[in-house]
Chimera marker file (.cmm) of the C-alpha trace (Angstrom):
<marker_set name="trace">
<marker id="1" x="-18.126" y="5.649" z="-11.452" r="1" g="1" b="0" radius="0.5"/>
<marker id="2" x="-14.541" y="5.889" z="-10.019" r="1" g="1" b="0" radius="0.5"/>
<marker id="3" x="-12.147" y="8.525" z="-11.442" r="1" g="1" b="0" radius="0.5"/>
<marker id="4" x="-8.992" y="6.952" z="-12.604" r="1" g="1" b="0" radius="0.5"/>
<marker id="5" x="-5.925" y="9.164" z="-12.740" r="1" g="1" b="0" radius="0.5"/>
<marker id="6" x="-2.992" y="6.691" z="-13.777" r="1" g="1" b="0" radius="0.5"/>
<marker id="7" x="-2.259" y="3.236" z="-14.751" r="1" g="1" b="0" radius="0.5"/>
<marker id="8" x="0.239" y="0.633" z="-15.867" r="1" g="1" b="0" radius="0.5"/>
<marker id="9" x="1.320" y="-2.654" z="-16.282" r="1" g="1" b="0" radius="0.5"/>
<marker id="10" x="1.554" y="-3.223" z="-12.518" r="1" g="1" b="0" radius="0.5"/>
<marker id="11" x="-1.354" y="-1.328" z="-11.200" r="1" g="1" b="0" radius="0.5"/>
<marker id="12" x="-3.424" y="1.829" z="-11.121" r="1" g="1" b="0" radius="0.5"/>
<marker id="13" x="-4.725" y="4.516" z="-8.791" r="1" g="1" b="0" radius="0.5"/>
<marker id="14" x="-8.275" y="5.981" z="-8.868" r="1" g="1" b="0" radius="0.5"/>
<marker id="15" x="-10.665" y="8.032" z="-6.570" r="1" g="1" b="0" radius="0.5"/>
<marker id="16" x="-13.823" y="6.652" z="-5.146" r="1" g="1" b="0" radius="0.5"/>
<marker id="17" x="-16.761" y="9.275" z="-5.744" r="1" g="1" b="0" radius="0.5"/>
<marker id="18" x="-18.448" y="8.037" z="-2.663" r="1" g="1" b="0" radius="0.5"/>
<marker id="19" x="-15.749" y="8.220" z="0.018" r="1" g="1" b="0" radius="0.5"/>
<marker id="20" x="-13.162" y="10.626" z="-2.238" r="1" g="1" b="0" radius="0.5"/>
<marker id="21" x="-10.300" y="8.164" z="-0.973" r="1" g="1" b="0" radius="0.5"/>
<marker id="22" x="-7.595" y="7.522" z="-3.539" r="1" g="1" b="0" radius="0.5"/>
<marker id="23" x="-7.275" y="3.477" z="-4.218" r="1" g="1" b="0" radius="0.5"/>
<marker id="24" x="-3.879" y="2.623" z="-5.366" r="1" g="1" b="0" radius="0.5"/>
<marker id="25" x="-3.540" y="-1.267" z="-6.237" r="1" g="1" b="0" radius="0.5"/>
<marker id="26" x="-0.229" y="-2.221" z="-7.250" r="1" g="1" b="0" radius="0.5"/>
<marker id="27" x="0.143" y="-5.994" z="-7.687" r="1" g="1" b="0" radius="0.5"/>
<marker id="28" x="-0.612" y="-7.671" z="-4.341" r="1" g="1" b="0" radius="0.5"/>
<marker id="29" x="-0.816" y="-4.406" z="-2.523" r="1" g="1" b="0" radius="0.5"/>
<marker id="30" x="-3.995" y="-2.232" z="-2.003" r="1" g="1" b="0" radius="0.5"/>
<marker id="31" x="-3.976" y="1.146" z="-0.417" r="1" g="1" b="0" radius="0.5"/>
<marker id="32" x="-7.027" y="3.342" z="0.379" r="1" g="1" b="0" radius="0.5"/>
<marker id="33" x="-6.055" y="6.811" z="1.245" r="1" g="1" b="0" radius="0.5"/>
<marker id="34" x="-6.944" y="10.437" z="1.855" r="1" g="1" b="0" radius="0.5"/>
<marker id="35" x="-5.161" y="12.914" z="-0.314" r="1" g="1" b="0" radius="0.5"/>
<marker id="36" x="-3.087" y="14.079" z="2.572" r="1" g="1" b="0" radius="0.5"/>
<marker id="37" x="-2.170" y="10.133" z="3.242" r="1" g="1" b="0" radius="0.5"/>
<marker id="38" x="-1.373" y="9.743" z="-0.259" r="1" g="1" b="0" radius="0.5"/>
<marker id="39" x="0.995" y="12.809" z="-0.280" r="1" g="1" b="0" radius="0.5"/>
<marker id="40" x="2.661" y="11.017" z="2.700" r="1" g="1" b="0" radius="0.5"/>
<marker id="41" x="2.742" y="7.733" z="1.070" r="1" g="1" b="0" radius="0.5"/>
<marker id="42" x="4.473" y="9.291" z="-2.060" r="1" g="1" b="0" radius="0.5"/>
<marker id="43" x="7.018" y="10.677" z="-0.206" r="1" g="1" b="0" radius="0.5"/>
<marker id="44" x="7.950" y="7.586" z="1.449" r="1" g="1" b="0" radius="0.5"/>
<marker id="45" x="8.030" y="6.158" z="-2.137" r="1" g="1" b="0" radius="0.5"/>
<marker id="46" x="9.944" y="8.855" z="-3.765" r="1" g="1" b="0" radius="0.5"/>
<marker id="47" x="12.650" y="8.851" z="-1.429" r="1" g="1" b="0" radius="0.5"/>
<marker id="48" x="13.227" y="5.103" z="-1.105" r="1" g="1" b="0" radius="0.5"/>
<marker id="49" x="13.547" y="5.338" z="-5.220" r="1" g="1" b="0" radius="0.5"/>
<marker id="50" x="15.812" y="7.938" z="-4.870" r="1" g="1" b="0" radius="0.5"/>
<marker id="51" x="17.713" y="6.128" z="-2.267" r="1" g="1" b="0" radius="0.5"/>
<marker id="52" x="18.218" y="2.828" z="-4.090" r="1" g="1" b="0" radius="0.5"/>
<marker id="53" x="17.816" y="3.799" z="-7.666" r="1" g="1" b="0" radius="0.5"/>
<marker id="54" x="21.984" y="3.951" z="-8.088" r="1" g="1" b="0" radius="0.5"/>
<marker id="55" x="22.419" y="1.731" z="-5.185" r="1" g="1" b="0" radius="0.5"/>
<marker id="56" x="20.773" y="-1.568" z="-6.288" r="1" g="1" b="0" radius="0.5"/>
<marker id="57" x="22.824" y="-4.016" z="-7.891" r="1" g="1" b="0" radius="0.5"/>
<marker id="58" x="20.432" y="-6.323" z="-9.347" r="1" g="1" b="0" radius="0.5"/>
<marker id="59" x="16.954" y="-4.518" z="-10.406" r="1" g="1" b="0" radius="0.5"/>
<marker id="60" x="15.025" y="-8.151" z="-10.038" r="1" g="1" b="0" radius="0.5"/>
<marker id="61" x="16.371" y="-8.751" z="-6.475" r="1" g="1" b="0" radius="0.5"/>
<marker id="62" x="13.072" y="-8.190" z="-4.200" r="1" g="1" b="0" radius="0.5"/>
<marker id="63" x="15.518" y="-6.454" z="-1.286" r="1" g="1" b="0" radius="0.5"/>
<marker id="64" x="13.580" y="-2.722" z="-1.247" r="1" g="1" b="0" radius="0.5"/>
<marker id="65" x="11.504" y="-2.399" z="1.949" r="1" g="1" b="0" radius="0.5"/>
<marker id="66" x="8.912" y="0.129" z="2.358" r="1" g="1" b="0" radius="0.5"/>
<marker id="67" x="7.981" y="0.518" z="6.261" r="1" g="1" b="0" radius="0.5"/>
<marker id="68" x="4.295" y="0.800" z="7.094" r="1" g="1" b="0" radius="0.5"/>
<marker id="69" x="2.496" y="2.396" z="10.069" r="1" g="1" b="0" radius="0.5"/>
<marker id="70" x="2.179" y="-1.176" z="11.275" r="1" g="1" b="0" radius="0.5"/>
<marker id="71" x="5.294" y="-2.424" z="13.676" r="1" g="1" b="0" radius="0.5"/>
<marker id="72" x="6.973" y="-5.292" z="11.996" r="1" g="1" b="0" radius="0.5"/>
<marker id="73" x="5.459" y="-5.053" z="8.604" r="1" g="1" b="0" radius="0.5"/>
<marker id="74" x="7.092" y="-3.706" z="5.299" r="1" g="1" b="0" radius="0.5"/>
<marker id="75" x="6.115" y="-4.112" z="1.811" r="1" g="1" b="0" radius="0.5"/>
<marker id="76" x="9.172" y="-5.523" z="0.035" r="1" g="1" b="0" radius="0.5"/>
<marker id="77" x="9.763" y="-4.570" z="-4.065" r="1" g="1" b="0" radius="0.5"/>
<marker id="78" x="12.277" y="-5.010" z="-6.541" r="1" g="1" b="0" radius="0.5"/>
<marker id="79" x="13.700" y="-1.485" z="-8.291" r="1" g="1" b="0" radius="0.5"/>
<marker id="80" x="11.721" y="-2.444" z="-11.379" r="1" g="1" b="0" radius="0.5"/>
<marker id="81" x="8.593" y="-2.805" z="-9.171" r="1" g="1" b="0" radius="0.5"/>
<marker id="82" x="9.381" y="0.648" z="-6.737" r="1" g="1" b="0" radius="0.5"/>
<marker id="83" x="9.993" y="2.315" z="-10.096" r="1" g="1" b="0" radius="0.5"/>
<marker id="84" x="6.295" y="1.354" z="-11.406" r="1" g="1" b="0" radius="0.5"/>
<marker id="85" x="5.082" y="2.216" z="-8.095" r="1" g="1" b="0" radius="0.5"/>
<marker id="86" x="6.623" y="5.576" z="-8.261" r="1" g="1" b="0" radius="0.5"/>
<marker id="87" x="5.320" y="6.346" z="-11.973" r="1" g="1" b="0" radius="0.5"/>
<marker id="88" x="1.787" y="5.812" z="-10.960" r="1" g="1" b="0" radius="0.5"/>
<marker id="89" x="2.190" y="7.629" z="-7.556" r="1" g="1" b="0" radius="0.5"/>
<marker id="90" x="4.211" y="10.371" z="-9.185" r="1" g="1" b="0" radius="0.5"/>
<marker id="91" x="1.775" y="10.809" z="-12.188" r="1" g="1" b="0" radius="0.5"/>
<marker id="92" x="-1.467" y="10.387" z="-9.809" r="1" g="1" b="0" radius="0.5"/>
<marker id="93" x="-0.009" y="13.377" z="-7.438" r="1" g="1" b="0" radius="0.5"/>
<marker id="94" x="0.892" y="15.651" z="-10.534" r="1" g="1" b="0" radius="0.5"/>
<marker id="95" x="-2.759" y="15.281" z="-11.868" r="1" g="1" b="0" radius="0.5"/>
<marker id="96" x="-3.911" y="16.058" z="-8.389" r="1" g="1" b="0" radius="0.5"/>
<marker id="97" x="-2.185" y="19.281" z="-8.434" r="1" g="1" b="0" radius="0.5"/>
<marker id="98" x="-3.593" y="20.021" z="-11.809" r="1" g="1" b="0" radius="0.5"/>
<marker id="99" x="-6.816" y="18.993" z="-10.634" r="1" g="1" b="0" radius="0.5"/>
<marker id="100" x="-6.466" y="21.664" z="-7.671" r="1" g="1" b="0" radius="0.5"/>
<marker id="101" x="-5.186" y="24.453" z="-9.851" r="1" g="1" b="0" radius="0.5"/>
<marker id="102" x="-8.079" y="24.189" z="-12.256" r="1" g="1" b="0" radius="0.5"/>
<marker id="103" x="-10.564" y="24.445" z="-9.439" r="1" g="1" b="0" radius="0.5"/>
<marker id="104" x="-9.161" y="27.674" z="-8.100" r="1" g="1" b="0" radius="0.5"/>
<link id1="1" id2="2" r="1" g="1" b="0" radius="0.2"/>
<link id1="2" id2="3" r="1" g="1" b="0" radius="0.2"/>
<link id1="3" id2="4" r="1" g="1" b="0" radius="0.2"/>
<link id1="4" id2="5" r="1" g="1" b="0" radius="0.2"/>
<link id1="5" id2="6" r="1" g="1" b="0" radius="0.2"/>
<link id1="6" id2="7" r="1" g="1" b="0" radius="0.2"/>
<link id1="7" id2="8" r="1" g="1" b="0" radius="0.2"/>
<link id1="8" id2="9" r="1" g="1" b="0" radius="0.2"/>
<link id1="9" id2="10" r="1" g="1" b="0" radius="0.2"/>
<link id1="10" id2="11" r="1" g="1" b="0" radius="0.2"/>
<link id1="11" id2="12" r="1" g="1" b="0" radius="0.2"/>
<link id1="12" id2="13" r="1" g="1" b="0" radius="0.2"/>
<link id1="13" id2="14" r="1" g="1" b="0" radius="0.2"/>
<link id1="14" id2="15" r="1" g="1" b="0" radius="0.2"/>
<link id1="15" id2="16" r="1" g="1" b="0" radius="0.2"/>
<link id1="16" id2="17" r="1" g="1" b="0" radius="0.2"/>
<link id1="17" id2="18" r="1" g="1" b="0" radius="0.2"/>
<link id1="18" id2="19" r="1" g="1" b="0" radius="0.2"/>
<link id1="19" id2="20" r="1" g="1" b="0" radius="0.2"/>
<link id1="20" id2="21" r="1" g="1" b="0" radius="0.2"/>
<link id1="21" id2="22" r="1" g="1" b="0" radius="0.2"/>
<link id1="22" id2="23" r="1" g="1" b="0" radius="0.2"/>
<link id1="23" id2="24" r="1" g="1" b="0" radius="0.2"/>
<link id1="24" id2="25" r="1" g="1" b="0" radius="0.2"/>
<link id1="25" id2="26" r="1" g="1" b="0" radius="0.2"/>
<link id1="26" id2="27" r="1" g="1" b="0" radius="0.2"/>
<link id1="27" id2="28" r="1" g="1" b="0" radius="0.2"/>
<link id1="28" id2="29" r="1" g="1" b="0" radius="0.2"/>
<link id1="29" id2="30" r="1" g="1" b="0" radius="0.2"/>
<link id1="30" id2="31" r="1" g="1" b="0" radius="0.2"/>
<link id1="31" id2="32" r="1" g="1" b="0" radius="0.2"/>
<link id1="32" id2="33" r="1" g="1" b="0" radius="0.2"/>
<link id1="33" id2="34" r="1" g="1" b="0" radius="0.2"/>
<link id1="34" id2="35" r="1" g="1" b="0" radius="0.2"/>
<link id1="35" id2="36" r="1" g="1" b="0" radius="0.2"/>
<link id1="36" id2="37" r="1" g="1" b="0" radius="0.2"/>
<link id1="37" id2="38" r="1" g="1" b="0" radius="0.2"/>
<link id1="38" id2="39" r="1" g="1" b="0" radius="0.2"/>
<link id1="39" id2="40" r="1" g="1" b="0" radius="0.2"/>
<link id1="40" id2="41" r="1" g="1" b="0" radius="0.2"/>
<link id1="41" id2="42" r="1" g="1" b="0" radius="0.2"/>
<link id1="42" id2="43" r="1" g="1" b="0" radius="0.2"/>
<link id1="43" id2="44" r="1" g="1" b="0" radius="0.2"/>
<link id1="44" id2="45" r="1" g="1" b="0" radius="0.2"/>
<link id1="45" id2="46" r="1" g="1" b="0" radius="0.2"/>
<link id1="46" id2="47" r="1" g="1" b="0" radius="0.2"/>
<link id1="47" id2="48" r="1" g="1" b="0" radius="0.2"/>
<link id1="48" id2="49" r="1" g="1" b="0" radius="0.2"/>
<link id1="49" id2="50" r="1" g="1" b="0" radius="0.2"/>
<link id1="50" id2="51" r="1" g="1" b="0" radius="0.2"/>
<link id1="51" id2="52" r="1" g="1" b="0" radius="0.2"/>
<link id1="52" id2="53" r="1" g="1" b="0" radius="0.2"/>
<link id1="53" id2="54" r="1" g="1" b="0" radius="0.2"/>
<link id1="54" id2="55" r="1" g="1" b="0" radius="0.2"/>
<link id1="55" id2="56" r="1" g="1" b="0" radius="0.2"/>
<link id1="56" id2="57" r="1" g="1" b="0" radius="0.2"/>
<link id1="57" id2="58" r="1" g="1" b="0" radius="0.2"/>
<link id1="58" id2="59" r="1" g="1" b="0" radius="0.2"/>
<link id1="59" id2="60" r="1" g="1" b="0" radius="0.2"/>
<link id1="60" id2="61" r="1" g="1" b="0" radius="0.2"/>
<link id1="61" id2="62" r="1" g="1" b="0" radius="0.2"/>
<link id1="62" id2="63" r="1" g="1" b="0" radius="0.2"/>
<link id1="63" id2="64" r="1" g="1" b="0" radius="0.2"/>
<link id1="64" id2="65" r="1" g="1" b="0" radius="0.2"/>
<link id1="65" id2="66" r="1" g="1" b="0" radius="0.2"/>
<link id1="66" id2="67" r="1" g="1" b="0" radius="0.2"/>
<link id1="67" id2="68" r="1" g="1" b="0" radius="0.2"/>
<link id1="68" id2="69" r="1" g="1" b="0" radius="0.2"/>
<link id1="69" id2="70" r="1" g="1" b="0" radius="0.2"/>
<link id1="70" id2="71" r="1" g="1" b="0" radius="0.2"/>
<link id1="71" id2="72" r="1" g="1" b="0" radius="0.2"/>
<link id1="72" id2="73" r="1" g="1" b="0" radius="0.2"/>
<link id1="73" id2="74" r="1" g="1" b="0" radius="0.2"/>
<link id1="74" id2="75" r="1" g="1" b="0" radius="0.2"/>
<link id1="75" id2="76" r="1" g="1" b="0" radius="0.2"/>
<link id1="76" id2="77" r="1" g="1" b="0" radius="0.2"/>
<link id1="77" id2="78" r="1" g="1" b="0" radius="0.2"/>
<link id1="78" id2="79" r="1" g="1" b="0" radius="0.2"/>
<link id1="79" id2="80" r="1" g="1" b="0" radius="0.2"/>
<link id1="80" id2="81" r="1" g="1" b="0" radius="0.2"/>
<link id1="81" id2="82" r="1" g="1" b="0" radius="0.2"/>
<link id1="82" id2="83" r="1" g="1" b="0" radius="0.2"/>
<link id1="83" id2="84" r="1" g="1" b="0" radius="0.2"/>
<link id1="84" id2="85" r="1" g="1" b="0" radius="0.2"/>
<link id1="85" id2="86" r="1" g="1" b="0" radius="0.2"/>
<link id1="86" id2="87" r="1" g="1" b="0" radius="0.2"/>
<link id1="87" id2="88" r="1" g="1" b="0" radius="0.2"/>
<link id1="88" id2="89" r="1" g="1" b="0" radius="0.2"/>
<link id1="89" id2="90" r="1" g="1" b="0" radius="0.2"/>
<link id1="90" id2="91" r="1" g="1" b="0" radius="0.2"/>
<link id1="91" id2="92" r="1" g="1" b="0" radius="0.2"/>
<link id1="92" id2="93" r="1" g="1" b="0" radius="0.2"/>
<link id1="93" id2="94" r="1" g="1" b="0" radius="0.2"/>
<link id1="94" id2="95" r="1" g="1" b="0" radius="0.2"/>
<link id1="95" id2="96" r="1" g="1" b="0" radius="0.2"/>
<link id1="96" id2="97" r="1" g="1" b="0" radius="0.2"/>
<link id1="97" id2="98" r="1" g="1" b="0" radius="0.2"/>
<link id1="98" id2="99" r="1" g="1" b="0" radius="0.2"/>
<link id1="99" id2="100" r="1" g="1" b="0" radius="0.2"/>
<link id1="100" id2="101" r="1" g="1" b="0" radius="0.2"/>
<link id1="101" id2="102" r="1" g="1" b="0" radius="0.2"/>
<link id1="102" id2="103" r="1" g="1" b="0" radius="0.2"/>
<link id1="103" id2="104" r="1" g="1" b="0" radius="0.2"/>
</marker_set>
């Protein structure tokens, strides 16, 4: 059974018990990542959110692009969506940190 970390109305993050990959499902986007890849994605989401949170005039305008490793492919979000994605990613990261501390 998958281990769920965090969810909101836009999506969730869970860990596969077999592969140990984190599965982030958000709207029409699904990501399966190792913990290290997830942390890299967390940095991208957080830095993009920090950059846009005070600059975006219309929080419902789909104008925020997150680059991907694939050339010429980006994920495009509204500020509202990016905030909800950040919520899932940051809360999952905090729970991963707690899990790591408890295992020591």
